[in-house]
C-alpha positions in Angstrom: -40.0 -43.8 -20.1 -39.2 -43.9 -16.4 -35.7 -42.7 -17.1 -37.1 -39.7 -19.0 -39.4 -38.9 -16.1 -36.4 -38.9 -13.7 -34.4 -36.6 -15.9 -37.4 -34.3 -16.2 -37.5 -33.9 -12.4 -33.7 -33.7 -11.9 -32.5 -30.4 -10.5 -30.3 -28.4 -12.8 -26.9 -27.1 -11.7 -28.3 -23.6 -11.4 -31.2 -24.8 -9.3 -28.7 -26.6 -7.0 -26.8 -23.4 -6.4 -29.9 -21.4 -5.6 -31.4 -24.0 -3.3 -28.1 -24.8 -1.7 -27.5 -21.2 -0.6 -31.2 -20.8 0.4 -31.1 -23.9 2.6 -27.9 -22.7 4.3 -29.5 -19.2 5.0 -32.6 -20.7 6.4 -30.8 -23.2 8.6 -28.5 -20.5 9.9 -31.4 -18.2 10.6 -33.1 -20.9 12.8 -29.9 -21.4 14.7 -29.3 -17.7 15.3 -32.9 -17.2 16.4 -32.3 -19.6 19.4 -32.1 -17.9 22.8 -28.5 -19.2 23.6 -27.3 -17.7 20.3 -27.7 -14.2 21.7 -25.4 -12.8 24.4 -28.3 -11.8 26.7 -30.0 -15.3 26.4 -33.1 -14.0 24.7 -34.3 -15.1 21.3 -33.4 -12.7 18.5 -36.1 -11.3 16.3 -36.3 -13.8 13.4 -35.9 -11.1 10.7 -32.7 -9.9 12.3 -31.5 -13.6 12.5 -32.4 -14.1 8.9 -30.6 -11.0 7.8 -27.5 -12.1 9.8 -27.6 -15.6 8.3 -27.9 -14.1 4.8 -25.1 -11.7 5.3 -22.9 -14.5 6.6 -23.7 -17.1 3.9 -23.5 -14.5 1.2 -20.2 -13.2 2.8 -21.5 -9.7 2.6 -20.9 -8.1 6.1 -23.9 -5.8 6.3 -25.4 -6.0 9.8 -28.6 -4.9 11.6 -27.3 -5.9 15.1 -23.8 -5.5 16.4 -21.9 -8.7 15.8 -19.5 -8.1 18.6 -22.0 -7.5 21.5 -25.3 -9.1 20.4 -24.2 -12.7 19.7 -22.9 -15.3 22.2 -19.9 -17.6 21.5 -22.4 -20.1 20.0 -23.8 -17.3 17.8 -20.2 -16.3 16.7 -19.4 -20.0 15.9 -22.6 -20.3 13.8 -21.7 -17.1 11.9 -18.2 -18.3 11.3 -19.4 -21.7 9.9 -21.8 -19.9 7.6 -19.1 -17.5 6.4 -16.9 -20.5 5.6 -19.7 -22.3 3.8 -20.6 -19.2 1.9 -17.0 -18.3 1.1 -16.4 -21.6 -0.6 -20.0 -21.9 -1.6 -19.6 -21.5 -5.4 -17.5 -24.7 -5.2 -19.1 -26.6 -2.3 -22.7 -26.0 -3.3 -22.1 -27.1 -6.9 -19.3 -29.6 -7.2 -19.7 -30.8 -3.6 -23.4 -31.5 -3.9 -23.0 -33.2 -7.3 -20.3 -35.5 -5.9 -22.2 -36.3 -2.6 -25.4 -37.3 -4.3 -23.5 -39.4 -6.9 -25.1 -37.6 -9.8 -24.1 -38.9 -13.2 -22.3 -36.2 -15.2 -24.2 -35.9 -18.4 -23.1 -34.1 -21.6 -25.1 -31.0 -20.5 -23.5 -31.1 -17.1 -20.1 -31.3 -18.7 -20.8 -28.2 -20.7 -22.0 -26.3 -17.6 -19.2 -27.4 -15.3 -16.5 -26.8 -18.0 -17.9 -23.2 -18.3 -17.9 -22.7 -14.5 -14.8 -24.5 -13.3 -12.8 -25.4 -16.5 -13.3 -29.1 -15.7 -15.1 -31.8 -17.4 -14.8 -35.1 -15.4 -16.0 -36.3 -12.1 -12.4 -37.2 -11.1 -11.4 -33.7 -11.9 -14.2 -32.3 -9.8 -13.2 -34.4 -6.8 -9.5 -33.4 -7.0 -10.4 -29.8 -7.6 -12.7 -29.7 -4.6 -10.0 -31.3 -2.4 -7.4 -28.8 -3.6 -9.8 -25.9 -2.9 -10.5 -27.0 0.7 -6.8 -27.7 1.5 -5.7 -24.5 -0.1 -8.3 -22.4 1.7 -7.5 -24.0 5.1 -3.8 -23.4 4.6 -4.2 -19.7 3.7 -6.7 -19.2 6.5 -4.4 -20.9 9.0 -1.4 -18.8 7.9 -3.6 -15.7 8.2 -4.6 -16.6 11.7 -1.0 -17.2 12.8 0.1 -13.9 11.3 -2.7 -12.1 13.1 -1.8 -13.5 16.5 0.9 -10.9 17.2 -1.7 -8.2 16.9 -4.7 -9.6 18.8 -3.1 -11.9 21.5 -1.1 -9.1 23.3 -4.4 -7.0 23.4 -7.0 -9.7 24.2 -4.9 -12.5 25.7 -6.1 -16.1 25.0 -9.3 -14.7 23.4 -7.0 -13.2 20.8 -6.5 -16.7 19.3 -10.2 -17.0 18.6 -10.3 -13.4 17.2 -7.4 -14.2 14.9 -9.1 -17.3 13.5 -12.4 -15.4 13.0 -10.6 -12.5 11.4 -8.6 -14.7 9.1 -11.6 -16.7 7.8 -13.7 -13.6 7.4 -11.0 -11.8 5.5 -10.2 -14.7 3.2 -13.9 -15.3 2.5 -14.3 -11.6 1.8 -17.0 -11.4 4.4 -16.0 -8.3 6.3 -17.7 -9.5 9.5 -15.6 -9.0 12.7 -16.0 -9.4 16.5 -13.7 -6.5 17.4 -16.4 -3.9 18.0 -18.6 -1.4 16.3 -15.8 0.4 14.5 -14.4 -2.6 12.5 -10.7 -2.1 11.9 -10.7 1.7 12.4 -8.7 1.4 15.6 -6.0 -0.4 13.6 -5.7 2.1 10.8 -2.1 2.7 11.9 -1.2 -1.0 12.3 0.7 -1.6 9.0 1.2 -5.3 9.8 -2.6 -6.1 10.3 -3.5 -4.0 7.3 -1.1 -5.9 5.1 -2.2 -9.3 6.4 -5.8 -8.5 6.0 -5.3 -7.1 2.4 -3.3 -10.2 1.4 -6.1 -12.5 2.6 -8.8 -10.4 0.8 -6.8 -10.4 -2.4 -6.0 -14.1 -2.3 -9.6 -15.1 -1.7 -10.8 -12.7 -4.4 -8.3 -13.9 -7.1 -10.1 -17.2 -7.6 -8.9 -20.8 -7.1 -8.3 -21.3 -10.8 -5.7 -18.6 -10.9 -4.1 -20.1 -7.8 -3.4 -23.4 -9.4 -2.4 -21.9 -12.7 0.2 -19.6 -10.9 1.5 -22.6 -8.9 1.7 -24.7 -12.1 3.9 -22.1 -13.8 5.9 -21.6 -10.6 6.7 -25.3 -10.4 7.7 -25.3 -14.1 10.0 -22.3 -13.5 11.5 -24.0 -10.4 12.3 -27.2 -12.4 13.8 -25.1 -15.2 11.1 -26.0 -17.8 10.3 -22.3 -18.3 13.0 -19.7 -19.1 13.5 -16.7 -16.8 11.1 -13.9 -17.7 8.6 -16.2 -19.5 6.4 -17.0 -16.4 3.6 -14.6 -17.1 3.4 -15.6 -20.8 2.9 -19.2 -19.8 -0.2 -18.4 -17.7 -3.7 -19.1 -19.2 -5.6 -16.3 -20.8 -8.0 -16.3 -17.9 -5.2 -15.9 -15.3 -3.6 -13.1 -17.3 -6.8 -11.1 -17.6 -7.7 -11.7 -14.0 -4.3 -10.7 -12.6 -4.0 -7.6 -14.8 -7.5 -6.4 -14.1 -7.2 -7.0 -10.3 -3.9 -5.0 -10.2 -5.4 -2.2 -12.3 -8.5 -1.9 -10.1 -6.5 -1.9 -6.9 -3.9 0.6 -8.0 -6.5 2.8 -9.7 -8.7 2.8 -6.7 -5.7 3.5 -4.4 -4.8 6.5 -6.5 -8.3 7.9 -6.7 -9.1 7.5 -3.0 -5.8 9.1 -2.1 -6.4 12.1 -4.4 -10.1 12.5 -3.4 -9.8 12.0 0.3 -6.3 13.3 1.1 -7.5 16.5 2.8 -10.9 15.3 3.9 -10.9 15.6 7.7 -13.7 13.1 7.9 -11.6 10.3 6.5 -7.8 10.7 5.7 -7.3 14.3 6.5 -6.3 13.9 10.2 -3.9 11.0 9.6 -0.1 11.1 9.1 0.9 10.8 5.4 1.9 7.2 5.6 -1.4 6.2 7.2 -3.2 8.1 4.5 -1.5 6.0 1.9 -2.2 2.8 3.8 -5.8 3.7 4.5 -6.5 4.7 0.8 -5.0 1.4 -0.4 -7.1 -0.5 2.2 -10.2 1.3 1.0 -9.4 0.2 -2.6 -8.9 -3.4 -1.6 -11.9 -3.7 0.8 -14.3 -2.3 -1.8 -13.6 -5.4 -3.9 -16.2 -7.2 -1.7 -14.3 -7.4 1.6 -16.3 -5.0 3.8 -13.8 -4.2 6.5 -13.1 -0.5 7.1 -10.4 1.6 8.5 -12.0 5.0 7.8 -15.7 6.0 8.3 -17.7 5.4 5.1 -20.2 8.1 6.0 -17.4 10.6 5.7 -16.5 9.8 2.1 -16.9 12.6 -0.5 -19.5 12.1 -3.3 -16.8 11.3 -6.0 -15.3 8.6 -3.6 -18.8 7.1 -3.2 -19.0 6.7 -7.0 -15.6 5.1 -7.1 -16.6 2.7 -4.3 -19.8 1.8 -6.1 -17.8 1.0 -9.3 -15.3 -1.2 -7.5 -18.1 -3.0 -5.6 -20.0 -3.6 -8.8 -17.0 -5.3 -10.5 -16.0 -7.2 -7.3 -13.5 -10.1 -7.3 -12.7 -12.9 -9.7 -14.4 -16.0 -10.9 -14.4 -19.2 -8.8 -13.2 -17.4 -5.7 -14.7 -16.1 -2.4 -15.6 -12.6 -3.7 -18.8 -11.3 -5.2 -19.6 -8.8 -8.0 -19.9 -9.4 -11.7 -16.2 -10.5 -11.6 -13.1 -9.0 -13.1 -12.9 -11.2 -16.2 -16.5 -10.2 -17.0 -15.8 -6.5 -16.8 -12.5 -6.9 -18.6 -14.3 -8.6 -21.6 -16.6 -5.6 -22.0 -13.7 -3.2 -22.0 -11.8 -5.4 -24.5 -14.9 -5.6 -26.6 -15.2 -1.8 -26.7 -11.5 -1.5 -27.5 -11.9 -4.0 -30.4 -14.7 -1.9 -31.8 -12.7 1.3 -31.6 -9.8 -0.4 -33.4 -12.0 -1.8 -36.1 -11.4 -5.4 -35.2 -13.9 -8.1 -35.9 -13.0 -10.2 -32.8 -12.1 -9.5 -29.2 -8.5 -10.2 -28.5 -6.2 -10.1 -25.5 -2.6 -11.1 -25.1 -2.5 -12.3 -28.7 -5.5 -14.6 -28.2 -9.0 -14.3 -29.6 -11.9 -14.5 -27.1 -15.0 -16.5 -28.3 -17.9 -14.3 -29.2 -20.3 -16.3 -27.0 -18.2 -15.4 -23.9 -18.5 -11.7 -24.8 -22.3 -12.0 -25.2 -22.5 -13.9 -21.9 -20.5 -11.2 -20.1 -22.7 -8.5 -21.6 -25.8 -10.3 -20.4 -24.4 -10.8 -16.8 -23.4 -7.1 -16.6 -26.6 -5.9 -18.1 -28.9 -7.9 -15.8 -26.8 -7.0 -12.8 -26.8 -3.3 -13.7 -30.6 -3.3 -14.1 -30.9 -5.1 -10.8 -28.7 -2.4 -9.1 -30.8 0.4 -10.6 -34.1 -1.2 -9.7 -33.1 -2.1 -6.1 -31.6 1.4 -5.6 -34.9 3.0 -6.6 -36.9 0.6 -4.4 -34.6 1.0 -1.3 -34.8 4.8 -1.8 -38.6 4.7 -1.6 -38.5 2.4 1.5 -35.9 4.3 3.4 -36.0 7.9 2.2 -32.2 8.1 2.2 -30.1 10.2 -0.1 -29.3 8.9 -3.5 -25.6 8.4 -2.8 -26.3 6.6 0.5 -28.9 4.3 -1.0 -26.8 3.5 -4.1 -23.8 2.8 -1.9 -25.8 0.4 0.3 -27.5 -1.4 -2.6 -24.1 -1.8 -4.4 -22.6 -3.1 -1.2 -25.4 -5.7 -0.8 -25.4 -6.8 -4.4 -21.6 -6.9 -4.6 -21.5 -8.8 -1.2 -19.2 -6.1 0.2 -20.6 -5.1 3.5 -19.5 -1.5 3.7 -22.3 0.8 4.9 -23.3 4.4 5.2 -25.9 3.6 7.8 -28.9 2.6 5.7 -29.0 -1.1 6.8 -29.1 -0.3 10.5 -31.9 2.2 10.0 -34.0 0.1 7.6 -37.4 -1.2 8.6 -38.7 -4.7 8.0 -39.3 -4.1 4.3 -35.9 -2.6 3.8 -34.2 -5.5 5.6 -36.0 -8.0 3.4 -35.0 -6.1 0.3 -31.3 -6.0 1.3 -31.5 -9.7 2.2 -32.8 -10.4 -1.3 -30.0 -8.2 -2.8 -27.3 -10.1 -0.8 -28.8 -13.4 -2.0 -28.9 -12.4 -5.6 -25.5 -10.8 -5.4 -23.9 -14.0 -4.2 -25.7 -16.6 -6.5 -26.9 -14.4 -9.3 -23.9 -13.6 -11.4 -22.6 -17.2 -11.2 -26.0 -18.7 -11.8 -26.5 -16.5 -14.8 -23.1 -17.4 -16.2 -23.8 -21.1 -15.9 -27.4 -20.8 -17.2 -26.2 -18.8 -20.2 -23.5 -21.4 -20.9 -26.2 -23.9 -22.1 -29.7 -23.0 -23.2 -32.2 -25.3 -24.8 -33.8 -24.3 -28.0 -32.7 -23.5 -31.6 -29.4 -21.9 -30.8 -28.2 -22.2 -34.4 -31.2 -20.6 -36.0 -30.2 -17.8 -38.3 -32.4 -15.0 -39.5 -31.9 -12.4 -42.3 -29.6 -9.5 -41.1 -30.8 -5.9 -41.0 -28.9 -2.9 -39.8 -30.1 -0.5 -37.0 -28.7 2.9 -36.2 -26.2 3.0 -33.2 -25.2 6.2 -31.4 
């Protein structure tokens, strides 16, 4: 009886995610509201501190105060720690908490964690968590070293700190910088920094599961276990879909931004042709939840705003540092539509069938996220009175944890700030929590009722 009572009050995996992120946001807001967290030594308005903590933990990048000038070194360190926690949060706030509290992995937990991380044992969780931390630190360290030649000559010894901050923020897809109010716009012509930043963003957004799968195949190829030209075929279906979708979104966004903005004097029009190509590629990559910018977002044409919103809504990939509904989720919906057009009963990809329950789960995640986007856009429009394109862009940026802005965040009142804070929170924990929650539901899942047709289209 006592054991049943304990199970009744035991927090679910979804609740742990929600409460873990919320605790980090609240703790960060208290630290940032301290007087010595601000550069002028005066306590920051708590609402601004809460917004900054949320945008850091949720690795969004929207700001209501200038990160470069408003915060002290202590404030910058707090923000960087929150970014690191948030960037690895999907892993650390689920597997990490479960391991630390010594929670017994039940059958229900195995179903949930297998769905989320493709793992089913405590030993697997511990090893996976260790690999994630080591891999993330290695990539961030390499990114910081590669950024030194850009920042050290310009800032001296301070350039080392800027390189570290920039690398962590890029890898975690946070988009927060301490360079100034114009983000990376002054570096639009620096090919090296653009390439390093984009590489960090893409690696963080691909997802750790894809990392280990690619490394597994690479090792098999190196030892001769896989014939030449067979590497891609040996990847798991998840990795194949993720890589193909990521490449398609980046290249498609690059082409569209280049075509739509090539002669726009407010964005690419005044740049040399090679900088236009680089800037349009960077815009495509950063819309995938990164948040850095090399061209003014307020100068984008209306079609480019729509493309940006679509990329922000999809976001990065599962079990990574990016936000959005995730590439595999969006890909499943496209594959489902293709299967219907072709008259197939099952969704297939790369000569493999995808379980119907995954397609239904993807539909639910996208549907709820889309309704949330529409509802929050309407509400933010009422609160701010901004144009539809600006408000939609800002809302998609918050929900997709991107951080690109057309000025709405900085102009929002208290109600607008709270709404955007809630959007960032849901955007970070929502899609993942929904996916886990839908993986296992109590009730009569196998109950069948008589079928009856309805008219479609």
